[in-house]
N, C-alpha and C positions, 0 to 999 in steps of 0.2 A: 618276956615283955619288958621287964626292968632293964635287962641288958640293952635292948633295942632303944628304950627311952634314954638311957645314959649315952649311947652312941649318937642319937639324933640331937641331943642337947649340945654335945661337944661339936658336932658338925655344923649345927646352926650358928653357934657363936663364931666359929672359924669363918663360915660363909659370910656372915655379916661384916666381920673385919675385912675380909677380902673385897667385898663389894664397896665398902667405904673407901678403902685404899684406891681401888680402880676409879671410883667416881672423882676422888680428889685429883688423881693424876690426869684424868680426861679434862677436867676443868682447867688445870694448869696449862695443859697442851693447847686447849682452845684459846685461852687468854694470850699465850705466846704467839699463836698463829694470827690472831686479830692485830696484835701489835706489829708483827712483821708485815701484815697486809697494809696497815696504815702507813708504815714507813715506806713500803714499796710504792703506794699511790702518791705520796708526797714526792718521792724521788722522780716518778714519771712526770708529775706536773712540773717540777723544776726543770727537767730535761726538755719538756715540750715548750715551756716558756722561754728557755734559753735558745732553743732551735727555731722558734717562730720567726724572729727577725732575719734569720739567715736563709731558711729554706722555704718559708711560706710564700706561695705565689701572690697572695693578697697583702694589703697593707697591715702593718702591726697595729696592735691596740693603741689608740691615741692616749689612753690613760698611762701606758708605760713610756710613751715618747710624745709628750704634748708639743703642740705647735707653738713656736715662739713668734709673737706678732710685734715685738718691740725692737726689731732689728732695723738698723739704718745702713748696714753694710753686709754684703753677702757675696760668697764666691762658691763655685762648684761647676761640675760638668752639666751641660745642657745640650739638647739637640735643637738646631736651628733649621727652619724650613726654607729651602731655596727653590725658586721656580725655575724649571728647566724648559718650560714651554707654556703654551696657553693654558693647558690643563694639567700637565704632568709636573711633578715636583720631587725633590730629593731632600733627605734629612742628613745633616752633618753634625757630628759630635765635636764640641769645642768647649774650651774652658772659659767661663764667663765670670766677671767680677764687676762690682760697682766701685766707681771712683768719683767721689763728690756727687754731682748730679748727673753723671753719665754712666751708661751701661757699656762696658768694654768686653772684648773677647780676644783670646789668644790661641792660635792654632799651634800644633806640634812643630817644633823647630823654630818658631819665631822668638825674637829677643824681647820685643815689647808688644803690648796689646794695641788693638785698634778700636776706634769708636764705632759702636753699633747704633745708638740713638741717644738723644737727650731726654732725660727722665723728668725734668722740671715741667710741671703742669701737664704731664702726660696722663693717660688713662690705661688701666690694665684690667683684664677680665679673663676668667676661665672660659674656654671654648671646647666644643666637641669636635674631634677630628674623626674622619672615617677610618683611618688605619692606625691611629695613635691614641693613647690616653695620657692624662695628666698634662694637658696642653693649656697654654695661656697665651694671650695676645697683648702686645704693648703697642699703643697708638700714640704718636707724637701729638703735641699740643695743637698743631695746625691740621692734623688729620691726613697729612700727605704721606707719612711713612708708617707702615704697619709691620711689626716683627712678630712672627709666630714661633714660640719656643715650647719644648717638651722637657719636663722634669722626670727624674727616675722614680719618684714616689709621690703619693698624695701629700705627705707632710712637706716634702721639699717644694712641691708646687705651691702650697698655701703659704709657706714662708717666703718664697720669691715674690708672690703677689703682695703680701703684707709689707715686705721691704720696699718694693717699688712704690706702693701707695704712700709709705712714710717719706720716701725721697721726693715723691711728687708734691707732697705738702710742704716740702722744704724744712722738715724737722731736723735734718742733719746739720743745718746751719746754727742751731742753738748750742748752748754750752753742754747741757745734759740731755743729749738727744734721746738716749734710751729711756730715761725717766719721763721725758715729755711724751714719747710714743706710748709708754705704758700707761701714763695718765689719760691720754686721749682714748686709748682702747678700753681702759677701765670705765671711763665716763660713758662711752658708748654702750658698754655692757650694763651699767647701772641705769641707763636711760629708761629701759622697759622692765627692769627687775627691781620693784620697790621693796624696801625693807619692811619688817613687821611694824616698826614704829610709824613709818609712813602710811601703812595701811590703816593703823589705828587712827592716825590724824585724819586720814581720808574719810573714814567712817564717821568720825566725830564732826567733821565739817560738812558732811553731805547734806543734812537737813537745811543748814543755813545757806547752802549754795544753790538750792533749787530755785529760789526766787530772785537770784542775782541775774541781772541783765547788763549787757554792754561789756566793754573791755575794762579789765582791772589793771592789767599791765601787759607789756609785750612779752612774747614767748622767748625764753632764754635759748641760746644757741646750744649746739651739741656739747661744747666744752664747758658749760656752766651748769651748776646744779639748780633745778627748779625749786621754787618756794612751794609750800603746801597749798596756799590758796591758788597759786597759778597752776599747779598740777591738777587741782580739783576742777578748775575751769577748763583746762585743756582736755581732761579725760571725760568730763560730763557734758560740756557744752559744745566742744568742737568735733571730737572724733566719736563716731558711733561705737557703742560697746560691742565686743565680740565680732569685730569686723575683720574678715580675712584680707590679707595683703596679696596683691597680684604682682609677682615679680617678673612676668614675661608678657609679651604682647600677644593677645588672642583676638583675632578678627571676629567681630560680631556676626551672628547668623543672619541678621537682617540684610547685611550687605550682600552675602552670598545668595540669599533668596531673591533679592532685587535683581542681582546680576543674572541669575538663572531665568527669572521671569522675563527680563528684557530680551534675552537671547531666544527664549521660547516663543516670544511674541512675533519674532521675525523669521518666517519660514524661508528656507533656502540659504541661510547663513550659517557658517561654521561658528560654533561657540568657542570662546576663548578659554583655554585650560586654566588660566590664572584667575578666573571668576569675574573678569571685567567684560562689559558689553562692548559690541562693536562700535556703536555710535557714542560720541561724546555727549555729555550732558550740556545743556545750554550755559550752565555756569562755567564749565571748563572751556567751552568753545570761545567765550568772550575774552577779549584782551583785558587782563587785570592791570590796574595802575601799579599795585605793589606786588612784587614777585621776588621774594628773598628765600634763599636756601641755606640751612644750617645743619651741621653734623651734630647729632645728639645721641645719647644712650639712655635707654629707658631703665629707671631704677625701680619703679613700682607705683602702684595706685591703690587707693583705698577709699571707701565711702566715708563721708563726713556728715555731720549733722547740719551745719549751717554754712552758708556761702557768703554772708555779709561780713563776717569777722575778718580782720586783716591778719590775724595770727594763725588762721587755720592752715595755711601753707607751711609755715615754720614748724608747727606741731606735727604735721604729716611728714615733713622731712625728717624730723627727729625720730619718729616712730619707725619709718622705713629704714633709715640708716642703722638704727640700733638693732632692728630685726635682722638685717643683713649681717651685722657683726656677730650676733648671737648664733645664727644658723649657718655661718660660714658660706654665705651665698655671694659669689664673686662674678657670676655670669651676668652680662648686660647686653641687651639687644641693641645693636647700633643701627640707626636709621637716619634718613634725611628728613628734616622738618621743613616743609614748604609753607611759608606764610603768604597768604594772598588776601584780597579784600573780601572774600566770601567764606573762607574756611581755612583750617589748618590740616595739613596732610602729613602722615608718617609714611614715607616711601622706602621700600626695600632698595638699598644701594646697588644690589647686584641684578635683580630682575626688574626694577623700576615699577613694581606693583604696589599699589596703595594698600598699606596694612590697616590704617585707621584714618578716619576722616572726622574732624571736629568742626561743626558749624560755628562760625564766628559769633552768631547771635546767642549761642548757648554758653559761651565762655563768660563767666562773671568777673573774675579777676585773675591777675597773674603777678608774680613777684619772684625775686631771687633771694638766696640765703644771705644773711647778714655778714658772715665771716667768709664762707667759701662762695665766691661770686660765680663759680661755674655751675652751681646748683640753682635750678629754677623750677617753677611749677605753676600750674594754673588750675582753676576750679571750674568744672563743667557741670552744668545743671541740665539734665535731660529727663524726658518723660519715661516713667517706668512701665512695666507690663500691665499693671492693674489701674492705670490712670494716675498714679501718684508720681511725684517728681523725685528723682534720685540725684544727689549731689556727690560727685566723685572728684577727688583731687589727684592729679597726675604729676609725678616728680621725674625730672630728667637731669642729666649731666651733659654739658656742652663742652666742646673744645675751646670755644671763645667765651666772651663774657656773657653771663646769663642776663644781665640787665639790658644788653643790646637786643636780645630776643624778646624780652618783655616790652621794650620800647617799640619794637616792630609790631608786636601784637596790639599794643595800644594805638599805634599809628593806623594799623589796619582797621581797628574798630572805629576810629575817627573817620577814616575815609569811607567805610561802609555806612556810618551814620549820615555823613553828608550826602553820599550817593543815594541813600534811602530817602532823605529829605528832598533831594532834587527829583528823584523819581516820583515821589508823592506830589510835588509841585507840578511836574509835567503831567501826571495823571489828572490832577485837579484842573489844570489848564485845558487838557483835552476834553474833560467832561464839560467844562464851560463852553468850549468851542462847539461841542456836539449839541449842547442845549441851545446855543445861538442858531446853529444850523437848523435844528429842529423847529425853532420858532420861525425862522425865515421860510422854511418849507411850508409850515402851516399857513403863514401869511400869504405866500404865493398861491397855495391851494385855494385859500379863501377868495383871493382876487380872481383866480381863474374861474371859480364857481360863479362869482358875480358877473364876470364877462360872458360866461356861457348863458346865464339867465337873461342878460340883456339881449344877446343874439337870438335866443329863443323867443323872447317877447316881440322883437322886430319881425321875426319870421311869422309869428302868429298874426301880427297886425297886417303884414303884407298878404297873408292868405285870406283874410276876411274882407279885403277891399274888392269893389266891383270890377268888371272887366274894363279895359281901356277903351275910350270912345273911338269911333272910326273917323277917319279924315274925309274931307270932301272927295278926294280922289280915290276913295275906297281903301286906303291904308290906315292902319291903327297908329295912334299917337302914343308914344311912350313917355309917360310923365315921370319926372324925378320924384324922389321921396319927399322933398319939401313941398312940391306942387300937389302931390297926392294927399299929403296931410292937410294942406290949405283947402283943397277941394272937399275933403271929408269934413273939415270944420265948417265950411260954408253950407254944405248940405244939412249938417246937424243943426246949424243956426236957423235955416229955413224951416225945417220940420218943427223946431221948438217954437218959432214965431207963429206958424200955422196952428199949432196945438193951443197956444195962448189965445189966439184970436177966436 
């Protein structure tokens, strides 16, 4: 037993030393394996990040390759769309570059470049193509020439759009063009991104601004920084809080339902697939005195609090343009704006279908931007679904001067006002004529009744007279009415004398 105890003690000590050594070596191996695993994962991430721009089918991460929006010159390969027929088209790859205010292209083998379009006062927007992506469209200032281009990536497309926008604003003519473009873009970003100090001032000025009424000062343009009091006024009194901005045209459901009800009410007629009824409304059928057509692009609309303030359109422009700059929204729906004496219509230029219709009586005011005269908007006051009134401000961009469109809207409202006054005067005159005719009819009826009564009295008197006396030759004498009356008076006089006697 003692020998066994001595052996077990020696074996136990050796076994514990062995287990301790094995545990230490296992921990070291595990630590080394974890380090190698971390290094391998880091290497894999570096390889993936370096291979993404080369082999990834989608766009690279914008954080690694940010879009530069301060460019006033750009060059590179683009695909241009050429129409080969009424419907078919082909795409051709060419080298494009900007030179001053012009967009140039140069094909393979050519010595010099050729002019594509003039970029001064032009408009550019991203479009969706059926067979291509990263497409954008450049429209000349008069709207007669449209060029459709395709870039190789989303970043390249956005840089081309930003560059053409900067050239369209004629920023390239200044001395420090890139600095001015960066300042304009930074101001647009800061327009709806208030700093913490601005928020603190906004909270501190909120109680005192609740009782403030009327205009304090005009709204600053996009290129100037708003003052605290002005920003409080614009955020609290002009634009409704938490209001979504609508960047695309959506036709209201009421027009579709009205069009369907009109077509359903006429059996035996085929319904129009575009949602318009077969018969024209009486307003459309009448010849309008004012009939002007403008090419416009819809920038956005949002609900506002008040319609009487003259600064609500400028503030809405600032909000919508800043939101477009922040969210990289370049798409604009192009339409034809028809100004008439009864309404404003947005018409699809391809299908000639009315997208939206604004009654002229619902338009409260319209004005253009202070700096960019191509921007204009109007405030529409319409009835809501629950009986309340909604005030919505619509912002557009035109190829021509926006003040001309506002003047046309004002002229249309004046013509509509005068025509309404003339219509009321004509209706009032008609009512007066109807009242006179009614009085004449009543007077004629009364005279006719009196005449009928006289004739009836004469007939009754004639029926109560005795028969005509006979003549000596056996014939009857026909007395006239005067003789019969004299004879009746003579007989009555004889009877009265006899009764008195």
